[in-house]
C-alpha distance (Angstrom), angle and dihedral (degrees) to the residues before:
residue distance angle dihedral
M1 . . .
H2 3.78 . .
L3 3.80 104.4 .
V4 3.83 122.7 -179.2
R5 3.78 126.5 -175.4
I6 3.82 113.3 -140.1
G7 3.82 111.6 176.1
K8 3.76 108.3 -51.7
R9 3.84 92.7 -19.2
V10 3.75 131.1 89.2
L11 3.80 112.8 -154.3
N12 3.83 127.0 -164.0
L13 3.78 103.1 -141.9
D14 3.79 91.7 -169.0
N15 3.78 87.3 74.6
L16 3.79 96.1 46.2
S17 3.79 111.0 120.3
Y18 3.78 105.4 167.8
C19 3.80 138.8 7.6
E20 3.79 125.0 -169.0
A21 3.81 121.9 -169.7
Q22 3.80 123.4 -157.0
V23 3.79 113.0 -167.9
W24 3.75 126.9 -177.5
Q25 3.78 124.6 167.1
E26 3.81 105.5 -48.4
E27 3.86 97.9 -18.9
I28 3.77 130.2 87.8
S29 3.77 133.2 -169.2
L30 3.84 125.5 -171.5
K31 3.80 126.5 -160.0
V32 3.81 108.2 -160.4
S33 3.80 121.6 -168.9
F34 3.83 122.7 -164.1
I35 3.80 132.2 -160.3
G36 3.80 109.9 -93.8
S37 3.81 97.3 11.1
A38 3.79 114.6 157.4
N39 3.83 113.9 -93.5
N40 3.81 89.4 -12.6
T41 3.79 89.8 -80.3
P42 3.81 109.7 167.0
L43 3.80 124.0 -139.2
T44 3.80 108.6 -117.0
L45 3.78 118.2 -148.0
T46 3.82 123.3 -173.2
D47 3.79 138.9 -173.1
E48 3.81 115.7 -14.4
E49 3.82 96.3 5.6
A50 3.83 90.7 51.8
K51 3.80 92.6 47.7
A52 3.83 91.8 48.3
L53 3.81 94.2 50.3
W54 3.84 93.4 43.9
K55 3.83 90.2 50.4
Y56 3.82 90.4 49.0
L57 3.83 92.9 48.6
E58 3.80 91.8 49.3
H59 3.80 90.0 50.6
A60 3.81 92.7 47.4
V61 3.83 91.7 51.6
V62 3.80 93.0 49.1
E63 3.86 90.6 51.0
K64 3.89 91.7 50.5
V65 3.77 92.3 49.6
A66 3.81 95.0 47.0
């Protein structure tokens, strides 16, 4: 399992199916969908949690490509 702690949450990135970023000026919001989530309701992260997860995802992609 690929577990990541973001704030008070622990996310299993193996079950991540979709991530949508909404950025305006200095603020960011992420909608994260997981495999098997009830009613396809995404987890919404804002502010510091969103920035931390986005930074981690960018870093993980760069490592896989390199």
